[in-house]
N, C-alpha and C positions, 0 to 999 in steps of 0.2 A: 703641313701641307698647305697651302695658299690659296684659297677657290676666290674668284670675283665671279660673281652670276648676276647678269644684264636684265634687268626689268623694265617695262614698260606698261603704265596706265595707259587703260581704252577705253575709249564712250562705250555705254551699252550701247550694244545696235540698236536698239527700240529706239534711241535719244541720240540722234546724230544730226548735228545743225552743221552746214557750214558758211560761214562767212562769206557774204557776196560779192564783196571786193574783192578777196584776197583770194577764195577758192579753197582756203584752206579750212580742214575740221576743227570747228570752236570747242576747243577743251575747257576751257575755264568755265566753271558754274555748271558743269553737266554730269552728270552721274557716268563715274565712271566705275571701273574692274582693273583686277591688273590682269596684263594675256593670258589666256589660259597656258600655252606653252611656255610660257614665260613661269608658271608655278612646278611644271615638270621640269626645268632646268634647279628652280630651287629643289624641288625635291631628290632629284640625282646627285646635287651638291650636298647636300646632308646627310644622304647615304653614304656618299666619300667620306665626310668629316664620321661618322660613327664607325667607321672601315680604320681608316689611316691615324683619326685625329687633324688636329690644322684648327684654321678659322675661315669662314665666309663673311665676305664682305659683296653687302645688295647693291648696285647700281643702277641709279633713272637721270633721264633727262625728261625735265618738261613744267609745267606750272608750279605753283607751289601746293598745288592740291596733289599733285603725285609723290606729292611725302606719304600720303596714305598708305599708296602701292608697297613704300618701303616699311612702313610699319606694320604692315601684314606678311614680309618677305621676315621680319625679325620675329615677327611671332611665329613662324612656320620652322627657324632656327637657324636664320643668319644671326651673325654677332655682331656686324657693324652696317652703317649705309650710309650712302656718297649721294646727294641729290645735287643735279647741276641745273641751277636756275637760274637764269638771265636773260632780257628781253631781245638780247643779242645773239641769242640762242635760236630763238623763235624763227618757226617757216621752215626747220631744216628739211632737204631731203637724205636719203639713207649716205650718202655722202660724207656731209659735212656730220650728221647725226653720230655716225661708225668714228671722225676726225675727234670731236669732243671725246667720244667715250674711250675713244687709246691716250689720250691727253689727260684723263681721266686715271685710267689703268696707268701709265705712267707715274705718276705723282704717287698713287699709290705704292705701286713697284714692288717690288720681288715677290709677285703671283706666282704657282705652279701651273693654274688652269684657269682660261676663261668660259663660263658656259653659259648659253643663250638657247632660248628658244629659237625653235625655226623658222618662224614666221610671226607679225605682229596680227591679229586680225583683221584691224583697222586698215593697213596696207597693203598686208599679204605679199610683200615684196623677196623677203627671206634674204636681202643684200643686207643688213646691216654688222650681224655678225662677222660672214668672210669677211666686209669691209673694215671692220675693225682690227681682224686679225692682220691682214695686208697691211693696214696702219704702221702696224707692232712688229710685222714684219716675225709672225709667229707661226708654224704649222696649222692648217686647218682641219677640224673632219665636220663635216657637214649629214644630217639626218640618221645620224648617230640614234639607234634603238636597244641598244644598251650601252654599259658605260663602264671601263674598270681600270684601274693604275696599276701597274708593275714595275717596280725595277726603273723611275724614272722613264717611263711609257705609257699614255694614254692607248686602249684598246677599246675599239666600239663594231659595233655588227650596223653597217650601211644598209638597211631594208631598200632595195630598188623595185621597182616594176616587176622585174622577172627573178632576180637574183641575191642573194644577200652577200655584204660585203665584208670581210672581216681587217679592218685598218687600224694601224697604228703610226702613232704620232710621239715625236721626243717631246717632252716637258722642258718649257713652258707650252701649251697650246692650246688653241681655240675651237670650242668643240658645240653645235647649234645640236640640239635634241627634237626627238619627236614624241606625240603625242604615246608612242607603243611604249616608251620605256619606263613609263612607272605611273601610280597613283596618287595624286599629290594627296597628303595627307591634309589632317584639320591643324588647325590652330587650337592649343587646348586652352582653359582659361586661366591657368597658371601662367602657361608661357606667354600669352596677350600681358599678364602683368610684367613680367620679366621683362617684355620686350618696351617697355616703357624707361628703363633702365641702361637700356643698350644705347651706344653711341651713334648721334646721329648728326654728317655734316653737311654745310651747305654750301658750296660752291658756283664763282660767278666765272663767267669766261675768263676775265683777269688775274683770278686765282690758278687758272689754268693753264694761264699762258700761251692765252689760243691765239692766233695768225688771225686777226679779224677778217681778214678775206676767203677762211677759209670756213667760217661758220655761218650759221644761219641760212637767211635766203641768198645773200650776197655771196656765200660760199658755194649756192647749191648749185650745178651745173646743169638738175634736170630741172625741169619747171614743166607746170598742168599750165595748158593751154585751155582748156573748159570744164569747168564742174557742173555739174548741177543735178536737182533731185529730179528723178524719175517720176512722172505721172502720177498720181496715183489711179490702181487700178477699180475697174467696176467690178463690185464682189457680188453682183446681186447675182442668186441663183434662182436656175429655169429651169422646171422639173417636168417631166415627159411620163403621161402614163396612158394605158394601152396597150398592149400587144408587142412582143418585138418588132416585127415589121415596121406598124407604124409608127411608134417612138425611132425608129433608125432613119424614116423619112422626113420624118421631123424635126430630127436632130441635123440630118443633110440640109434641108431647110433653111435651118436657121445658121448653119454656116455660111451657105451661100448669101443670105439677107445680108451678113456682115462681109462679104467679100475675104472669106478664107479659105473656099474652096473654089 
């Protein structure tokens, strides 16, 4: 079995900066980590490999520092890694990102299963996985809380608000996973050392034979009209003393003074 797992490096949520001109998240030089749900996707891939054999390729798109996420994926158990790194790919929305990822999957070829985290914590759109499957014209299962492969089919439980669906799709297929599917393992020191010898490949848009009109900001049909940092909250704490009735009156008076009631 050949599994492709897609990994995104996301900024640490406590240190997000915005480009005032483009409105895009500034990723270069910003402390980052692997998207948490992508770690679940990696773990799902590893468990399937342990049961059925095969290989796992990790794929990411981003600036050079996104290679750090791929190094972690290799240390966790992936066999090879591919980074799509090109200025022309920058500023892509979910459609343009999915197009580039699909081109990478096509170039790798002969895959059986594509795994994605349900969404990335920096965008929270949950669109990239399904859109990539659409470009590749393969069936897709979203919101998977379990995954199994039997006789050429992938079988998943989809946990919805009021029900659980048992869904299957013929391989090759794409699956997006939720955090309920597993608990990601930690990389051992030995596997971290082994990861240094595993193959890593960097591809440009030209290597993927991408249509320039389908990638980056040019190929992104959606755009951000306005993005801004919210004003910092006043975190001053006011304490009330006295009996409950007096404190309640004082609290309501304070809200009234702030025009909140």
